Each structure stands twice: as C-alpha cells, then as structure tokens.
N, C-alpha and C positions, 0 to 999 in steps of 0.2 A: 405768677405761676398759673399754668393752664388749669381750667376747671377739672376737678376730679370726676371721672365718669361714673354713671350709675344707670341701671336699666332694670325694668321688671323682668323677672324670669319665672318660668313655670317648669316644675319637675313633676311628671306624672307617669304612672305605669299601672298595668293591671296586675294585682297580686292574687295568685291562684293557690288555693290550699285544699287538700282533701280533708275529710271529716272522719273522726272515729265514731263509734256507735252512740256515744252520749251526745256529742255535738250534732250528729246527724238527726237524732231523735228530737233534740231541742228545736232545731231550725225547721224540721219538717212539721213539728207540732205547731209552731207559729203560723205556718202556712194553713194549718187546719184550725186556727183560732184556739189553740191549746197551749198553755204555758207549763213546761215541765221543769222540775228541779231534780236534784240528786241527793240522796240521803247519805250522810257521812257515817263514819264508824261510830261516833258518839250520838247519832240520831239527829243531827242538825240537817236542815234542808237548804241547799245552796242553789240560788237562782241569780245569774245564769249557772248552769251546772258545769262541773269540771270532771275530768276522768280520773283524777287522783286526789286523795284526801290531802288538803294543804297542811294538816298537822301530822298525820301518821304516814303519808305517802302511799296508803293502801289504795288499790284499784277500786273505783266506784262504779257500780252498775245498777244500783237500786233506784230506779226512776219513780218520781211521784208527780202528780198533777196538782198545781196550786191554782189559786183563784186569779182572775184578771183584775182584781181590785186590791188596793193596798194603801199604805200610809207613807207620806213623805217624811223621811228622816233628816234630810238636809237639802239645801237648794242654793242656786246662784242664778241671778237674772242675766239674760243675754239680750242687751238692747239692740244689737246689730247683727242679725243672722248673716252667715257667710254662705258661699256657694256650697251646695251639697248637704247643708244641715237640714234637720227634719222639717222645720217650718220656715217660711219666708217672711214672717212677721216676728216682732220681738217675743221671746218666750223664756221660760225658766228651765235650766238644767236641774233635774231632780233625781235624788236617790230614793227609790221606792222599795219598801219592804212589802212584797205582795203577801196577801193573806195565805198563811200556810208555809211561808218561807222564813228563814232566819238571817238572810243577807239581803243587801239592796241591789236593785237593778237600775242602772243609769239610763235615763232617756229624757226626752223633752216633755214639758208640760205646757199645754196651750192655755194661757191665762191672759186677761186683758192688761195686766200690769203687775209690778212687784208687790203692790199693796194687796193683791188678791192671792198671794202665795204665802203660806206659813208652814213651819215645821209642825208635823202632826196632822196636816189636812188629809182628807181622804180623796183618793183618786182612783180612776179605772183606765184600763187600756182602751184606746180608740184604734180599732183595726184598720189597716189600709184596705182600700177597695179592691186592689189587685195584690195578691200575695204570692211570692215565689219561693219561700223558704229562706228568709234572711231576717236580720234583726229589724230591718225597715218594714217588715210586715206589721210591726207595731208602729203605726203612724205617729203616735204620741200618747201621752196621758192627758186626761181631762178631769176636772173636778167631779167628785162623786159624793152624794149625801148619805149613802147607805153605810150601815155598820159592817164590821168584819164578818165575812162569810165563813163557811166551813173550812176545816183544816185540809192538809194534803191528803190525796187519795192515791193508792198504788196505781201505776201505769206500766204496761209492758214495753212501751216505747215503739210499738209496731205501727207502721203506717204504710199505706200503698204508695208506691213510687217515692221511696225515701230519698231525701237530698243527700248526695254523696260528696259534693264539693261546692265551693263558693268562689266567685271572682269578685274581688273588691277593688274598685278604682282608687288608687292612692294618688293624691295630688297635693303639691305644695306650691303656693304662690308667694313670691317674696321679691324684694328689691335688692339687687346686689350692687355693691360698689367695690371695684378692684383696688381702691386706694391710690395713693400718689405714685408709687413705684410702677405698678402695673398699668396705670393710666398712661404714663410716658411710654411704656413698652407697647401698648395697643396703638397709641397714636403714631409711633414710629413704624409699626407694621403697615399702616395706611400709606406710608411712603416707601414701602418695600425695603425697610431697614429693620434690623433686629438689634435692639438695645438692651444691655444688661446693666448691672450695677456692681461696682467693686467694693469689697470690704476694706476699710482703711487699715485694718489690723493684719489679717492674714493674706490680703491682696487677692483673694479669690473673686472671680467674676461670676455672678449668678444670673442665669437666663432660664426662664423668666425671673425678673427680680421680685423680691418679697418686701423690700424696704429695710431689711435687717439681715445680718449674717447669722445663720442658725448655729454656727460653731462659736463665734466670738460674742454674739449677743449685742452687737453695736449697729448703729444705723449705717446703711449704705446709701451714699448720696452722690458718689462719683460715677457718672454714666459712661458706659463704654459700648461702642458699636462693635459687634462681633459678626463672624461669618462673612459673606453669605454661605460659603461652603462649610461642610463639616464631615464628621466620621461616624459611621454606624458602630456603636459600642456593643449593642445586643439587640435582638429582634425576636418577633414571634410571627408564625404563619397563622392567619385567621381562616378558619374553614366553616364558620357559622354565620349565616346571613343575619345582618342586623336590620331591624325595622327602619324603613325610610332611608336606608343607605344604599344607593344604587351603585355598588362596586362589585365587579365580577369576582367570584371566589375561585381559588384562594387568593388572598392578598397579604401583604406584609406590613406590620407596624413595627417601628424601630425606635430605639433611643439614639438620638443623634447629638454628638458633641460638636457644636459649631466652633469654628476656629476662633480662639481667644476666650472661649467660655470654659468655666470649671464646673458646669452642671449640664447634664444632657437633657434635652427636651425630646418629646416624642412626635413622630410624624409618619405618614404613610410613604412607603417606597414603591415607585412605579418606574416604567421605562426599562425594566429588566425582568426576566422570568423569576417567579417567586423562589424557585429552588436554586437561584444563583446569588441571592442576597447573602451576605456574609459579614462577620465582624471585621472591621477595618475598612469596609467599602467607603470610598469617598463619594459624597453626594452634594447636590446643590438644590435650592428651592425652585419650584415651578409655580408661578402665580397665574391665577385666572384673571380674566378681564374684570376689573372692579372688585376683585377679591381683597379682603382685609387681612388675610393670612395665607401662607403657602398652601396650595391645594395638595401637593405632594412633593417628594424629593426624588431626584433621578441621579444616576451615576454621572460623575464629572468626566470620567475617562482617565483620571489620574491613577497611578499605582496605589495599591492599598496602603493604608497607614500602618506603621509598625506598632505591634501590640503595646510596647512600652510607652508609646505616646498617648495612649488612652486607657491604660489598665486601671487607673485610679477612678475612672468614670463608668466602669462597667457595673 
C-alpha cells in the first residue's frame, strides 16, 4: 500500500476586535504601567476586568487600580517555549493574584527552573520596554521578595490616546495527514484523474473519499474513477477580494457533481461570463502545467443536464 501522505500546515490570520470602555481602560493602563481591575456587585475585584458581572450579569464600570505585585496561586512549567510565547527560554505559566485583586491573571514567570517556582511565591510585573496597549505590555512576571502592598485604589479609567481596538495574530502550526482514502485521491490528481470510493452497502460513490460512508457507517474500499466532466449543481458569485488570490472580480465558485459521483465537490468556474453560470451547466477541468489539482472548470459545450439527474446533489 502506498505511504499515507502527511505535511506541515500553518493556519494564520489577523484577528481584529474593538474594545469597550473597560477593556480599553485596562489595555491603555498597561501601556502606562498601570494595572486596572473592575469591582463587582459584591465588592470583589476582577483582574483582568470584565464588563459584566459573571454572577449577576450586572454591567460593571467601577474601575480600580491594583498593585503590579502579587502571589502565585498555581503554576505549570513550560520546558519548550513555542513561537510567539512571552519568553524564548523555559519558563513557568503562573496564575497570579495581584495585590488588591480577588482573581488570578495568567502570564509567564521568568525563573531558572521548576525548582525555583512554588505556589505562594511573591512575584511582580516586568514591564516591556516598548508598550502599545496590549497584554504583552507585561513582558512577564519575575520573583519578588516584598510583602503585599496596599489594596485597590479607585481609578477613573481615563488616559490620553486610549486604545480603541487590538489586532491579534492568530496562528496554528500542525502536521496534517489526509488518511488512506484521501492519499489515494491526491495521488490520482497528480495523474489528472479523479478517484472516489464506493460504499459496499448503499453503492454511493464519494468524491473526495473519506474512507467510510457517512450514511451506512461502513468502510469504503472500492475505488472508482469519476469524471472528468461534471454538472454544476449550485454556485455563488464572489465579489470580495481574497488576500493572496489573484483572480479578477467577480468570479464564480460552484458545487460540481462529477459524472459517476454521488457527492459534489467545489471548484471555480471560468471560461464563461459570471452571469451566465447556471445550475445544470456541464463543465470539465482545466489543469495548469505541473498542477496537482484542476485550476478551474470550464463549459464543455454540451447541453445543460436535466434537473432530475442532479437534484439529489443540490
């Protein structure tokens, strides 16, 4: 049996969110080396602050300033820092109850090793050299020998040039394996063939194959070559530019039922004005030089398929 494919993949995107008055004050405060919490209905101080009481759901606006020192309530050692984490050397993740707060703030503790970290140890904030109004303005925590300082003090939350929104770069690195069925499907595409698998019970042919029939719950091992032509079952017109996709707007993406398949796959339709794409249009794949999959589908010139031949695949 051919080796099952696997490859490293990265999913990343910038996540943008606006801030309400409480979160804005909290992040702007960090930029100014000030840690703010919010007082709940029953008088507890939450750090990081939230805008609604987690118990009563009351709106919270009573901001208070807490100390940049605190006590570790629990921790876990991180022996291998990953990309984007606060420190590039081994460190501890700690939950710190800052002096004047009633809840814990999660962040990194710079320590030489796990033996140097204990529940109940005193720590203080190490501020980042450059601060922009983000949680990363706290570079990390560091050990601190001092006792607890004063309690919370009222704060109006007002700062010059308050932070109104943040952009967080989300990224996920992982290794993906498509499994036995899709490995065969991908390898066939390299030969410009489309291969699905037939369920031994209901006899449906699935493209791309998943290795099992979702209806009958049995393994699909009988490989079937389908297409290359197919029928547009439904489609959408795209009017929004996608990053790093050099395709002139508008364009059409469609569900295409390849001949012999009982599951529609999706692909881009070209070679025809976007406003002439329609359900039932007969199309065929167009391959680029060295491409591992069809670049797009174009009309074959055949008469449109009758609706009854593809209505179960819409």
